[in-house]
C-alpha positions, 0 to 999 in steps of 0.5 A: 504499445508504450501507453499499455506498458506505462498502465502495466508498469503503474498497475504492478507498482501500485499492487505491490504498494498495496501488499506492502501496506497490507502486510504492514498492518497485519504486522502492526495488529497481529504481531505486535511484539514483533515491532521491538523497541518502538514507541507507542508514537512510532507504533501509531506512526507506523500504522497511520502511514501504513493506511494512508499507503493503502488508501493512496494505492487503492485510489490509484488502482481504481483510477487506472481501472476506471480510465485505462480498463483492459 
């Protein structure tokens, strides 16, 4: 039972991280005016961080599904 709860928690955590990354990328690409006083360097840094977070979340979710399917 504890293993199930742990896997469930990990899936929820990384699904949330994935959604946060997708939202960040959406804001960066569709609403750049909402970024405010950020410099171009900040914009690129934020985009890099968001895509890296998305890739990590996808990787972890894929790994969990592969090794701990329903």
